C-alpha positions as CSV (number, residue, x, y, z in Angstrom):
1,M,-25.9,80.7,-21.2
2,R,-24.9,81.9,-17.8
3,Q,-21.4,80.7,-16.9
4,T,-19.9,80.7,-13.4
5,T,-17.4,79.1,-11.0
6,I,-19.4,80.2,-7.9
7,F,-20.6,76.8,-6.6
8,P,-21.4,75.4,-3.1
9,H,-18.1,73.4,-3.2
10,Q,-14.6,74.5,-4.3
11,V,-13.5,72.3,-7.2
12,R,-10.2,70.8,-8.0
13,E,-9.2,68.9,-11.2
14,L,-7.1,65.8,-11.6
15,A,-6.1,66.4,-15.2
16,D,-4.9,62.9,-16.1
17,V,-5.7,59.8,-14.1
18,R,-4.8,56.3,-15.3
19,I,-7.5,53.6,-14.5
20,P,-6.1,50.1,-14.7
21,M,-8.0,47.3,-16.5
22,A,-7.6,43.6,-15.7
23,D,-5.5,42.9,-18.8
24,G,-3.0,45.7,-18.0
25,V,-4.4,48.4,-20.3
26,H,-4.8,51.8,-18.7
27,L,-7.7,54.1,-19.5
28,A,-7.3,57.9,-19.3
29,A,-9.6,60.1,-17.2
30,R,-10.1,63.7,-16.3
31,I,-11.7,64.0,-12.8
32,W,-13.3,67.0,-11.1
33,L,-13.9,66.8,-7.3
34,P,-15.1,68.9,-4.5
35,E,-12.0,70.0,-2.7
36,D,-12.9,68.1,0.5
37,A,-14.1,64.9,-1.2
38,E,-11.5,62.6,0.5
39,A,-12.8,63.8,3.9
40,N,-16.4,63.8,2.8
41,P,-16.9,61.2,0.1
42,V,-19.4,62.0,-2.7
43,P,-21.3,60.1,-5.4
44,A,-19.5,59.8,-8.8
45,I,-20.9,60.7,-12.2
46,L,-19.3,59.0,-15.2
47,E,-19.2,60.1,-18.9
48,Y,-17.5,57.4,-21.0
49,I,-16.9,58.2,-24.7
50,P,-14.2,58.0,-27.5
51,Y,-14.0,61.7,-28.4
52,R,-10.7,62.8,-26.9
53,K,-11.0,64.4,-23.4
54,T,-7.7,66.4,-23.9
55,D,-8.9,68.3,-27.0
56,H,-12.0,67.5,-29.1
57,T,-14.5,67.5,-26.2
58,R,-12.6,69.8,-23.9
59,R,-14.8,72.8,-24.5
60,R,-18.0,70.9,-23.6
61,D,-16.4,68.9,-20.8
62,D,-15.3,72.2,-19.2
63,L,-18.9,73.5,-19.1
64,N,-20.4,70.3,-17.7
65,H,-18.1,68.4,-15.3
66,P,-16.9,71.2,-13.0
67,Y,-20.6,72.2,-12.6
68,F,-21.4,68.8,-11.2
69,A,-18.3,68.8,-9.0
70,G,-19.2,72.2,-7.7
71,H,-22.5,70.8,-6.5
72,G,-21.1,67.9,-4.6
73,Y,-20.2,65.1,-7.0
74,A,-17.0,63.6,-8.4
75,S,-17.4,64.0,-12.2
76,I,-15.3,61.7,-14.4
77,R,-14.7,61.9,-18.1
78,V,-13.0,58.7,-19.5
79,D,-11.7,58.0,-23.0
80,I,-12.8,54.6,-24.2
81,R,-10.0,52.0,-24.8
82,G,-8.1,52.9,-28.0
83,S,-9.3,56.5,-28.1
84,G,-7.9,59.8,-26.9
85,D,-5.2,59.2,-24.3
86,S,-6.3,55.6,-23.4
87,E,-4.2,52.6,-24.3
88,G,-5.4,49.8,-26.6
89,V,-7.2,49.8,-30.0
90,L,-10.8,50.7,-30.6
91,Q,-12.3,48.3,-33.2
92,D,-16.0,49.1,-33.2
93,E,-18.9,50.7,-31.3
94,Y,-20.2,49.1,-28.1
95,T,-18.0,46.0,-28.0
96,R,-18.1,43.7,-25.1
97,Q,-14.7,44.9,-24.2
98,E,-15.9,48.4,-24.0
99,L,-18.8,47.5,-21.8
100,D,-16.7,45.3,-19.5
101,D,-14.2,48.1,-19.2
102,G,-17.1,50.4,-18.2
103,V,-18.1,48.0,-15.4
104,A,-14.4,47.9,-14.3
105,I,-14.3,51.7,-14.3
106,I,-17.4,51.8,-12.0
107,D,-15.7,49.3,-9.7
108,W,-12.6,51.4,-9.6
109,L,-14.6,54.5,-8.8
110,T,-16.2,52.9,-5.8
111,A,-12.8,52.0,-4.4
112,Q,-11.6,55.6,-4.4
113,P,-11.5,57.4,-1.1
114,W,-13.4,60.3,-2.5
115,C,-16.4,58.2,-3.7
116,D,-19.2,57.1,-1.4
117,G,-20.0,54.0,-3.4
118,N,-22.9,55.5,-5.5
119,V,-22.3,56.0,-9.3
120,G,-24.4,57.5,-12.1
121,M,-23.7,57.6,-15.8
122,I,-24.5,60.5,-18.2
123,G,-23.8,60.9,-21.9
124,I,-25.1,62.0,-25.2
125,S,-25.0,59.8,-28.3
126,W,-22.3,57.2,-27.7
127,G,-22.2,58.0,-24.0
128,G,-26.0,57.7,-23.9
129,F,-25.8,54.3,-25.6
130,N,-23.3,52.8,-23.3
131,G,-25.1,54.2,-20.2
132,L,-28.1,52.0,-21.1
133,Q,-25.9,49.1,-22.2
134,I,-23.8,49.1,-18.9
135,A,-27.0,49.4,-16.9
136,E,-28.1,46.2,-18.6
137,L,-25.0,44.5,-17.1
138,Q,-26.3,45.6,-13.6
139,P,-23.1,46.7,-11.8
140,E,-24.1,47.1,-8.2
141,A,-22.9,50.6,-7.7
142,L,-24.7,52.0,-10.8
143,K,-27.7,53.7,-9.2
144,A,-29.1,55.8,-12.1
145,V,-28.5,56.9,-15.7
146,I,-29.2,60.0,-17.8
147,S,-29.2,58.8,-21.5
148,I,-29.3,61.6,-24.1
149,C,-29.9,61.1,-27.8
150,S,-29.4,57.3,-27.7
151,T,-31.3,54.1,-28.6
152,D,-32.3,50.8,-27.3
153,D,-32.2,49.2,-30.8
154,R,-29.0,49.3,-32.7
155,Y,-30.5,47.9,-35.9
156,A,-34.0,49.4,-36.4
157,D,-33.4,52.8,-34.8
158,D,-29.8,53.9,-35.2
159,V,-27.5,55.7,-37.7
160,H,-27.0,52.6,-39.8
161,Y,-30.4,51.3,-41.0
162,M,-34.0,52.5,-40.8
163,G,-36.9,50.2,-41.6
164,G,-34.3,47.8,-43.2
165,C,-33.1,50.6,-45.6
166,M,-29.5,51.5,-45.5
167,L,-29.1,55.1,-44.3
168,L,-26.5,57.3,-45.9
169,D,-25.6,58.4,-42.4
170,N,-24.1,54.9,-42.2
171,L,-21.4,56.1,-44.6
172,S,-21.2,59.5,-43.0
173,W,-20.8,58.3,-39.4
174,A,-18.3,55.5,-40.4
175,S,-16.2,58.2,-42.1
176,I,-16.2,60.4,-39.0
177,M,-15.1,57.5,-36.8
178,F,-12.5,56.4,-39.5
179,A,-11.0,59.8,-39.1
180,G,-11.3,60.0,-35.3
181,N,-9.7,56.5,-34.8
182,S,-6.7,57.7,-36.8
183,C,-5.7,60.3,-34.3
184,P,-2.8,59.9,-31.9
185,P,-2.7,60.3,-28.1
186,D,-1.2,63.5,-26.8
187,P,2.5,63.1,-25.9
188,G,2.0,65.8,-23.2
189,V,-0.3,63.2,-21.5
190,V,1.1,59.8,-22.3
191,G,4.8,60.7,-22.9
192,D,7.2,59.2,-25.4
193,K,5.1,56.1,-26.1
194,W,2.6,58.2,-28.0
195,R,4.0,57.3,-31.4
196,S,3.9,53.5,-30.8
197,M,0.4,53.8,-29.5
198,W,-0.6,55.8,-32.6
199,L,0.8,53.2,-35.0
200,E,-1.0,50.4,-33.1
201,R,-4.3,52.3,-33.6
202,L,-3.6,53.0,-37.3
203,K,-2.9,49.3,-38.0
204,G,-5.5,47.8,-35.8
205,S,-8.7,49.9,-35.9
206,G,-9.8,49.0,-39.4
207,L,-12.6,50.3,-41.7
208,W,-15.8,50.0,-39.7
209,L,-18.0,50.7,-42.7
210,D,-17.0,47.3,-44.1
211,Q,-18.6,45.3,-41.2
212,W,-21.6,47.7,-40.9
213,T,-22.4,47.2,-44.6
214,R,-22.0,43.4,-44.3
215,H,-24.8,43.1,-41.7
216,Q,-27.8,44.3,-43.7
217,Y,-30.5,42.7,-41.6
218,R,-31.1,42.3,-37.9
219,D,-28.6,39.6,-36.9
220,H,-26.4,38.8,-33.9
221,F,-24.2,41.7,-34.7
222,W,-26.9,44.3,-34.1
223,K,-28.7,42.4,-31.3
224,H,-25.5,42.7,-29.2
225,A,-25.9,45.8,-26.9
226,S,-29.5,46.4,-28.0
227,I,-31.2,46.5,-24.7
228,C,-34.6,46.0,-26.4
229,E,-33.7,42.4,-26.7
230,N,-34.4,42.1,-23.0
231,F,-35.6,45.3,-21.3
232,S,-36.0,43.5,-18.0
233,N,-32.2,43.4,-17.6
234,V,-32.1,47.1,-16.8
235,R,-32.7,47.5,-13.1
236,C,-31.7,51.1,-12.3
237,P,-33.7,54.3,-13.0
238,I,-33.3,55.9,-16.4
239,Y,-33.8,59.5,-17.6
240,A,-34.1,59.4,-21.4
241,V,-33.7,62.7,-23.3
242,S,-33.8,63.7,-26.9
243,G,-35.0,66.3,-29.3
244,W,-37.5,66.3,-32.2
245,A,-34.7,67.3,-34.7
246,D,-32.5,64.4,-33.4
247,G,-32.4,60.9,-34.9
248,Y,-33.1,59.2,-31.5
249,S,-36.4,60.6,-30.3
250,N,-38.4,57.4,-30.8
251,S,-36.3,55.6,-28.1
252,V,-37.6,57.9,-25.4
253,M,-41.2,56.7,-25.9
254,R,-40.1,53.0,-26.1
255,L,-38.1,53.2,-22.9
256,L,-41.0,54.8,-21.1
257,E,-43.3,52.1,-22.3
258,Q,-41.0,49.1,-21.9
259,L,-38.7,49.6,-18.9
260,D,-39.9,48.2,-15.6
261,V,-37.9,50.7,-13.5
262,P,-38.5,54.4,-12.6
263,T,-38.2,56.2,-16.0
264,K,-38.5,59.8,-17.1
265,G,-38.6,61.1,-20.6
266,L,-37.8,64.6,-22.0
267,I,-38.1,65.6,-25.6
268,G,-37.4,69.2,-26.7
269,P,-37.2,70.9,-30.1
270,W,-33.4,70.3,-30.2
271,S,-31.1,68.5,-32.6
272,H,-28.2,66.2,-31.5
273,R,-27.1,68.4,-28.6
274,Y,-27.2,68.5,-24.8
275,P,-30.4,70.5,-23.9
276,H,-28.5,73.3,-22.2
277,L,-26.8,73.8,-25.6
278,G,-30.0,73.0,-27.5
279,E,-30.5,74.1,-31.1
280,A,-33.1,74.8,-32.3
281,G,-34.1,76.5,-29.1
282,P,-35.3,77.1,-26.6
283,A,-32.4,75.6,-24.6
284,I,-33.1,74.8,-21.0
285,G,-31.1,74.6,-17.7
286,F,-30.4,70.9,-18.2
287,L,-27.4,70.8,-15.8
288,Q,-29.8,71.9,-13.0
289,E,-32.4,69.3,-14.1
290,S,-29.6,66.7,-14.1
291,L,-28.7,67.7,-10.5
292,R,-32.3,67.2,-9.4
293,W,-32.1,63.6,-10.8
294,W,-28.7,62.9,-9.3
295,D,-29.7,64.3,-5.9
296,Y,-32.8,62.2,-5.8
297,W,-31.2,58.9,-6.9
298,L,-27.6,59.2,-5.7
299,K,-28.0,61.3,-2.5
300,G,-31.6,60.4,-1.4
301,V,-32.8,64.0,-1.5
302,D,-36.4,64.5,-2.5
303,T,-36.1,67.1,-5.2
304,G,-39.7,66.6,-6.4
305,I,-38.5,65.4,-9.8
306,M,-40.3,62.1,-9.5
307,D,-43.6,63.9,-8.7
308,E,-43.7,65.5,-12.1
309,P,-45.1,64.0,-15.3
310,P,-42.9,61.1,-16.5
311,L,-43.0,62.5,-20.0
312,R,-42.4,66.2,-20.8
313,T,-42.2,67.2,-24.5
314,W,-42.2,70.3,-26.6
315,M,-45.4,70.6,-28.7
316,L,-44.1,72.0,-31.9
317,D,-46.2,74.8,-33.4
318,S,-46.5,75.1,-37.2
319,A,-43.4,76.8,-38.7
320,P,-42.4,77.6,-42.3
321,P,-40.0,75.1,-43.8
322,K,-36.4,76.0,-43.0
323,R,-33.2,74.1,-43.2
324,Q,-32.1,75.7,-39.8
325,Y,-34.1,77.3,-37.0
326,D,-32.8,79.4,-34.1
327,V,-36.0,78.7,-32.1
328,R,-38.9,76.4,-32.8
329,P,-42.2,77.9,-31.6
330,G,-44.3,75.7,-29.3
331,R,-44.9,75.0,-25.6
332,W,-44.2,72.3,-23.0
333,V,-46.7,69.6,-22.4
334,G,-46.7,66.7,-20.0
335,E,-48.2,63.2,-19.8
336,P,-48.8,61.1,-16.7
337,S,-47.7,57.9,-18.5
338,W,-46.8,56.5,-21.9
339,P,-48.7,55.2,-23.7
340,S,-50.9,58.1,-22.7
341,P,-54.6,57.6,-21.8
342,H,-55.3,61.0,-23.4
343,I,-54.6,60.1,-27.0
344,D,-57.7,59.9,-29.3
345,W,-57.0,58.2,-32.6
346,Q,-58.4,59.8,-35.7
347,T,-58.5,57.9,-39.0
348,L,-58.2,59.5,-42.4
349,H,-58.8,57.4,-45.5
350,L,-56.9,57.7,-48.8
351,G,-58.9,58.8,-51.8
352,D,-58.1,60.2,-55.3
353,G,-55.3,62.4,-54.0
354,T,-57.2,63.2,-50.8
355,L,-57.5,62.3,-47.2
356,E,-61.1,61.7,-46.2
357,R,-63.0,61.1,-43.0
358,E,-64.9,58.2,-44.7
359,P,-63.5,55.4,-46.9
360,S,-63.4,56.3,-50.6
361,A,-64.6,53.1,-52.3
362,G,-64.3,54.4,-55.8
363,A,-60.7,55.7,-55.6
364,S,-58.5,54.4,-58.4
365,A,-55.0,52.9,-58.0
366,Q,-52.2,55.5,-57.9
367,R,-48.7,54.8,-59.5
368,I,-45.4,56.5,-59.2
369,C,-41.8,55.9,-60.3
370,S,-40.1,58.7,-58.4
371,P,-37.1,60.6,-59.8
372,L,-33.9,59.8,-57.9
373,T,-33.8,63.4,-56.8
374,T,-36.9,62.8,-54.6
375,G,-35.3,63.2,-51.2
376,L,-32.9,66.0,-51.8
377,Q,-35.1,68.0,-49.4
378,S,-34.9,65.3,-46.7
379,G,-32.1,66.8,-44.7
380,K,-29.9,64.6,-42.5
381,W,-31.3,61.6,-40.6
382,C,-29.9,63.2,-37.5
383,S,-29.6,66.9,-37.3
384,Y,-26.5,68.3,-35.6
385,A,-27.5,71.9,-36.0
386,D,-24.1,72.6,-37.5
387,G,-25.6,73.8,-40.7
388,P,-28.8,73.8,-42.8
389,D,-29.3,70.0,-42.3
390,L,-33.0,69.9,-41.5
391,A,-35.7,69.0,-44.1
392,G,-36.4,71.8,-46.5
393,D,-39.6,72.9,-48.3
394,Q,-41.2,69.6,-49.4
395,R,-42.7,70.8,-52.7
396,P,-39.8,69.5,-54.8
397,D,-39.9,66.1,-53.2
398,D,-43.7,66.0,-53.3
399,A,-43.6,66.7,-57.0
400,G,-42.0,63.2,-57.4
401,S,-44.4,61.5,-55.0
402,L,-47.9,60.3,-54.6
403,V,-49.6,63.0,-52.4
404,F,-52.9,62.8,-50.5
405,D,-54.2,66.0,-48.9
406,S,-56.9,66.7,-46.3
407,G,-59.4,69.5,-46.7
408,L,-58.6,72.8,-45.0
409,L,-58.7,72.2,-41.2
410,D,-61.6,73.9,-39.5
411,T,-60.0,73.7,-36.1
412,P,-56.4,73.1,-34.9
413,I,-55.3,69.5,-34.5
414,E,-52.4,68.5,-32.2
415,I,-50.8,65.1,-32.4
416,L,-48.4,63.3,-30.0
417,G,-46.9,59.9,-30.7
418,A,-46.4,57.8,-33.9
419,V,-48.7,58.3,-36.9
420,T,-49.4,55.0,-38.6
421,V,-50.2,54.4,-42.3
422,D,-51.9,51.2,-43.5
423,L,-51.4,50.6,-47.2
424,E,-52.4,48.1,-49.8
425,L,-49.6,48.3,-52.4
426,S,-47.7,46.5,-55.1
427,V,-44.3,47.0,-56.8
428,D,-42.8,45.8,-60.1
429,E,-39.4,44.7,-58.6
430,P,-38.4,41.9,-56.1
431,V,-36.5,44.5,-53.9
432,A,-38.2,47.8,-53.2
433,M,-38.6,50.5,-50.5
434,I,-41.2,53.1,-49.6
435,A,-40.8,56.5,-47.9
436,A,-43.8,58.0,-46.2
437,R,-43.9,61.6,-45.0
438,L,-46.6,63.5,-43.0
439,N,-46.5,67.2,-44.1
440,D,-48.0,70.5,-43.0
441,V,-49.3,72.3,-46.1
442,R,-49.4,76.0,-45.2
443,P,-51.8,78.6,-46.6
444,D,-49.0,80.1,-48.8
445,G,-48.4,76.7,-50.4
446,S,-45.1,76.0,-48.7
447,V,-44.8,72.5,-47.1
448,T,-43.1,71.6,-43.9
449,R,-42.2,68.0,-43.1
450,V,-43.6,66.9,-39.8
451,T,-42.5,63.3,-39.5
452,Y,-41.6,60.4,-41.8
453,T,-40.3,56.9,-42.0
454,V,-38.9,54.5,-44.6
455,L,-39.4,50.8,-45.0
456,N,-37.6,48.2,-47.0
457,L,-40.6,46.3,-48.3
458,N,-38.6,43.1,-48.1
459,H,-38.6,43.6,-44.4
460,R,-42.4,44.0,-44.2
461,E,-42.7,41.0,-42.0
462,S,-39.3,40.8,-40.2
463,H,-36.0,42.7,-40.0
464,E,-34.4,39.4,-39.1
465,H,-35.7,37.3,-42.0
466,P,-36.4,39.5,-45.0
467,T,-38.3,37.9,-47.9
468,P,-38.4,38.8,-51.6
469,L,-41.3,40.6,-53.2
470,E,-43.4,39.1,-56.0
471,P,-43.7,41.8,-58.6
472,G,-47.4,42.7,-59.2
473,E,-48.6,41.0,-56.1
474,N,-50.7,43.1,-53.6
475,Y,-49.4,43.4,-50.0
476,R,-50.8,44.9,-46.8
477,V,-48.1,47.0,-45.1
478,R,-48.3,49.1,-41.9
479,L,-45.8,52.0,-41.6
480,K,-45.1,53.5,-38.2
481,L,-43.8,57.1,-38.7
482,N,-41.3,58.6,-36.2
483,D,-42.9,59.9,-33.0
484,V,-43.7,63.6,-33.0
485,A,-45.5,66.3,-31.1
486,Q,-47.0,68.8,-33.6
487,R,-49.8,71.4,-33.9
488,F,-51.6,71.8,-37.2
489,P,-53.4,75.2,-37.2
490,A,-56.9,75.9,-38.7
491,G,-56.6,76.8,-42.4
492,H,-53.7,74.3,-43.0
493,R,-53.9,70.9,-44.7
494,I,-52.4,67.6,-43.7
495,R,-50.6,65.8,-46.4
496,L,-49.3,62.2,-46.8
497,S,-46.6,61.8,-49.4
498,L,-45.3,58.4,-50.6
499,S,-42.3,57.6,-52.8
500,P,-40.3,54.5,-53.7
501,T,-37.0,56.3,-53.3
502,Y,-35.6,58.8,-50.8
503,W,-32.0,59.7,-51.8
504,P,-29.7,60.7,-50.2
505,L,-31.3,59.9,-46.9
506,T,-31.4,56.2,-47.9
507,W,-29.6,54.1,-50.5
508,P,-31.8,53.5,-53.5
509,S,-33.2,50.1,-54.4
510,P,-31.1,48.1,-56.9
511,E,-33.5,48.7,-59.8
512,P,-36.0,51.6,-60.4
513,V,-39.3,50.8,-58.8
514,T,-42.8,51.7,-59.8
515,L,-45.0,51.8,-56.7
516,T,-48.8,51.2,-56.9
517,V,-51.0,52.2,-54.0
518,Y,-54.6,51.2,-53.7
519,P,-56.3,54.1,-51.8
520,A,-59.7,52.4,-51.3
521,S,-58.1,50.0,-48.8
522,S,-55.5,52.4,-47.3
523,S,-55.7,54.8,-44.4
524,L,-53.8,57.1,-42.0
525,A,-54.2,57.2,-38.2
526,L,-53.3,60.3,-36.2
527,P,-52.6,60.2,-32.5
528,V,-54.6,63.3,-31.5
529,R,-53.9,64.9,-28.2
530,P,-56.6,67.3,-26.8
531,K,-55.3,70.3,-25.1
532,R,-54.9,69.8,-21.3
533,E,-55.2,72.5,-18.7
534,E,-52.6,70.8,-16.5
535,D,-49.9,71.8,-19.1
536,A,-50.1,75.4,-17.8
537,D,-49.0,74.2,-14.4
538,L,-45.9,72.4,-15.4
539,P,-42.8,73.8,-13.5
540,K,-40.6,76.1,-15.6
541,F,-37.2,74.9,-16.6
542,P,-34.4,77.3,-15.4
543,R,-32.3,79.1,-17.9
544,P,-29.1,77.3,-19.2
545,T,-26.0,77.6,-17.0
546,G,-22.6,75.9,-16.8
547,S,-19.1,76.3,-15.7
548,L,-16.6,78.6,-17.4
549,P,-15.8,77.8,-21.1
550,T,-12.4,76.7,-22.3
551,D,-10.0,79.5,-23.2
552,D,-9.4,79.1,-26.9
553,T,-8.6,81.3,-29.9
554,V,-10.2,80.8,-33.3
555,I,-7.5,80.8,-36.1
556,E,-9.8,79.8,-39.0
557,P,-13.5,79.9,-38.5
558,A,-15.8,76.9,-38.6
559,E,-17.8,76.4,-41.8
560,H,-21.0,74.4,-42.2
561,D,-22.7,74.6,-45.5
562,W,-25.1,72.5,-47.7
563,K,-25.4,73.0,-51.5
564,I,-27.6,71.2,-54.0
565,I,-26.1,71.4,-57.5
566,H,-28.0,70.3,-60.7
567,D,-25.7,70.0,-63.7
568,L,-28.1,70.3,-66.6
569,A,-25.6,69.0,-69.2
570,S,-24.6,65.8,-67.4
571,E,-27.9,65.4,-65.5
572,R,-25.8,65.0,-62.3
573,S,-27.5,66.1,-59.1
574,T,-25.2,66.6,-56.1
575,L,-25.6,67.4,-52.5
576,E,-22.3,68.9,-51.2
577,I,-21.8,69.3,-47.4
578,V,-19.0,71.2,-45.7
579,D,-18.6,70.2,-42.1
580,S,-15.6,72.0,-40.6
581,E,-14.8,73.2,-37.1
582,G,-11.9,75.1,-38.7
583,V,-8.7,75.7,-36.7
584,Y,-8.4,76.8,-33.1
585,R,-5.9,76.9,-30.3
586,L,-6.5,75.6,-26.8
587,E,-4.7,78.2,-24.7
588,D,-4.1,76.2,-21.5
589,T,-2.3,73.5,-23.5
590,D,-1.1,75.7,-26.3
591,T,-2.4,73.1,-28.8
592,R,-3.5,74.0,-32.3
593,I,-6.5,71.8,-33.4
594,E,-7.6,71.3,-37.0
595,K,-10.9,69.6,-37.9
596,R,-12.3,69.8,-41.5
597,G,-14.7,67.5,-43.3
598,W,-16.8,67.3,-46.4
599,E,-19.4,64.9,-47.9
600,R,-20.8,64.6,-51.4
601,Y,-23.8,62.5,-52.6
602,S,-24.7,62.4,-56.3
603,T,-26.8,60.6,-58.9
604,V,-27.0,60.9,-62.7
605,G,-30.5,61.2,-64.1
606,D,-32.5,58.2,-62.8
607,D,-29.7,55.7,-63.0
608,V,-29.8,54.0,-59.6
609,N,-26.3,52.5,-60.2
610,S,-24.9,56.1,-60.4
611,A,-25.6,56.7,-56.7
612,T,-22.3,57.7,-55.1
613,G,-21.4,58.8,-51.6
614,E,-18.0,60.3,-50.6
615,A,-16.6,61.7,-47.4
616,E,-13.2,63.1,-46.5
617,W,-11.8,64.3,-43.2
618,T,-8.6,66.1,-42.2
619,L,-7.7,66.2,-38.5
620,G,-4.5,67.8,-37.1
621,F,-2.7,68.6,-33.9
622,K,0.3,70.9,-33.4
623,R,2.2,72.0,-30.3
624,G,5.8,73.0,-30.4
625,D,7.6,70.3,-32.5
626,W,4.7,67.9,-32.2
627,D,2.9,68.3,-35.6
628,V,0.6,65.5,-36.8
629,Q,-2.2,65.3,-39.3
630,T,-4.4,62.5,-40.6
631,Q,-6.5,62.5,-43.8
632,T,-9.2,59.9,-44.6
633,H,-11.3,59.4,-47.7
634,T,-14.2,57.0,-48.2
635,R,-16.2,56.4,-51.4
636,M,-19.2,54.1,-51.7
637,T,-21.1,53.0,-54.9
638,A,-23.3,50.0,-55.8
639,D,-24.8,48.0,-58.6
640,E,-27.8,45.6,-58.5
641,S,-25.7,42.9,-56.9
642,N,-23.0,44.6,-54.7
643,F,-21.9,47.5,-52.7
644,Y,-18.4,48.8,-53.5
645,I,-16.2,50.7,-50.9
646,Q,-12.9,52.3,-51.6
647,A,-11.1,54.1,-48.8
648,W,-7.6,55.4,-47.9
649,L,-5.9,56.7,-44.8
650,D,-2.8,58.8,-44.7
651,A,-1.1,59.7,-41.3
652,R,1.6,62.4,-41.3
653,E,4.1,63.6,-38.8
654,G,6.0,66.9,-39.6
655,G,4.5,66.8,-43.1
656,E,5.9,63.3,-43.9
657,S,3.7,60.3,-44.3
658,V,4.4,57.7,-41.5
659,Y,1.5,55.3,-42.3
660,Y,-0.7,54.8,-45.3
661,D,-3.3,52.1,-46.0
662,E,-6.1,51.7,-48.5
663,W,-9.2,49.4,-48.9
664,D,-11.1,48.1,-51.9
665,I,-14.1,46.1,-50.7
666,T,-17.0,44.4,-52.4
667,V,-20.0,43.5,-50.2
668,P,-23.0,41.5,-51.7
669,R,-26.4,43.2,-51.4
670,E,-28.9,41.2,-49.4
671,Q,-32.4,42.4,-50.4
672,V,-31.4,46.1,-49.7
C-alpha cells in the first residue's frame, strides 16, 4: 500500500470530541478536518462502531480518516454508547438506542460550523450494519452510505444462524464481544471517572450469548434492524461491498435486487477486510473508489461512478484447496443489473453418485449417517484472513457425505449467482439438518469447496414457524447455496456433497441423523454466465493507498493458528484456534496493548452430546501506573433438550481482581 500525507487539503485532528445525547450521555469522537473547514464547510463522513477509537482500531482509523479529510471531507470516528471512551453501557448489537444515537450524531454534525449539511456513513461489519439501519430511519442529512461486509437480514444471513442452524460463530462472536465489553475507557481521555465508567460496564453489559441462544428462530428479536423487513424504508443511495471469502457476500446481491434507490455492488476475492487491505488479494484502491462515491453524492461532482456497471465482481478461477491464500487468481467482471439478463440456467440431475444432463429414473435411494468429524474442513463461516480459516481440501469431509460427480468437463463453465439444489429426501429423526456443498474436483483428485449452505430441515417452510419432521416421510426441499462467481476449467468435475452434520461450522442435531436422498427426483441448477467482451473494458481499480500508519512497536508478535487434533485413544477430535494480536505499544500515547484469544471445538466419536465449544480472551492496557486486564471464558454444550452455557469474567487493576462474575445458563432447544 502506498501511504502519504500529501493531500489537496491540510488536515487537522480533533483527538477527543464529546457529542451530547438527549439523555445527557456523551459519545466520544475523533474528527479529522480540512484545515480551513470552518471557513469553507465540507460534507461529513461518519464511521460509528464499538471497537475503541483510542487503541484497538487506531491503526486502521489512521489509514482511512485522514485520507478522506485530506480530500475535502470531515471524517468522524465515533465510539458507540458504552464502548471505548463513550459513556453509558452497551447491552447488545444494533439496539434502538444505538440507532437513535446515530441519528442524533448526524443531527449534531450538521450543526457544526465545518459541516455543509451533507453526511455519508461508511463502515465494515458493525459499521456497515448500522449504516443500512440508520438509512432506514431516513435522517434528512444522510445522503449516501457505503456498507462493507454487512447484511440486511440479522437472522438468516448473519453470524448467529444460517438456514435455521446455529452457527458456532454465534459462540465465537459472542465471546469476542464479551471480552470487548469488559474493557475500560482510557483515563487519558475521560479522566478520573474512568473507573466508575468501567464498573458500570462490567455490571451492566451482560452475557450476550444468553439472549442470542434464546432466539432460535426468526422472531421480533431478529426482525428488529433487519432492513429486509421493509426495503422501501431506505431512501438514500447505497454502495454494498463484500468479498467471496467473507460471510456477508449474499447481501450485496439482495440489496441490488431489492432496493429502490441508486445502488452499486462490489464483491472481490477478499475476506472480512476493507478492500484496500484485502486478503486474499488482489487488494484495490478502495479509498479512491469511496471518494468517487462521496464526490458524486455529497458534492454533486460527476465522477462517472454511476455510469459503470452496478455490479462488479471478481470471477474466481480454479485454485488448489488451501486454508489461506495470498492472492486468488481470477478477473473482474461486470453486470448491467441484478438479477442479470445474461445468466443461463443449466440443470444437472442426480444419479447413482453422478450428475447427469438427463434425469436418471433408475437411480436408487442413497443413505448416509455422517461422522461428526464431517465439517472439520469447513473453515470459519466468515474468514478474517488472520490464519488458515478457509475451507480446506474437501476429501475428508466428502468421505463422510453423499457425493454426486459430473463427468469431466469438455469446456470451461463459469457461474455467477446462487446455485440451487432441489431434493427429495427423508430423515429418521424429528429434528435434522442438511449441509450442501458445491465442489471443484481437480485432475489431481484434490477438492476445493466453491460454495455451500446449511438448512435446518425443520425450517424447510419457514424460519419464523418451524415444524417437526415426521421420520420416514418424504419431503421436497430447495436449497439455495451462497452466491459465488467461479470458473470450472475443462478437465475438472463438478461435485455436489450432502451430509446431515457440518461440525464445527454448525451445532449438530440433538440426535444422530440418517439422511436418505432420492436422486431420481433431485437436481442441481447452475447459474451459468457466458463470457462477455465488455468485461475487458471495465475501468481498472487504482492501487491501494492511504494515510500514514500508526507509529507502534511490536512487543510480542501476533499468532494465528488452526490445529485439528485426533486423539485415537479417547476418540476426541478437536479444532484448536489461536487468535492473538500479541502485545504492541502505541507510541503516540505510550500505551501497551495486549489482545490474545483462543477457541476450542471438540467431539468424542459420534456422540452428538459431546459437542463442546470454548473461547477465552485476555485484553490488557498499560500506561504508567494505569495497568488493567480483563479475562473472559465461555463454554457451551448441549444435550437433546437444552443448551448449557458457563461463563466467567475477571477484571483486574494492578494485578488485583476488582470485579468478578460468572454465569451458568440453561436454554431449551427449539427444533435446533
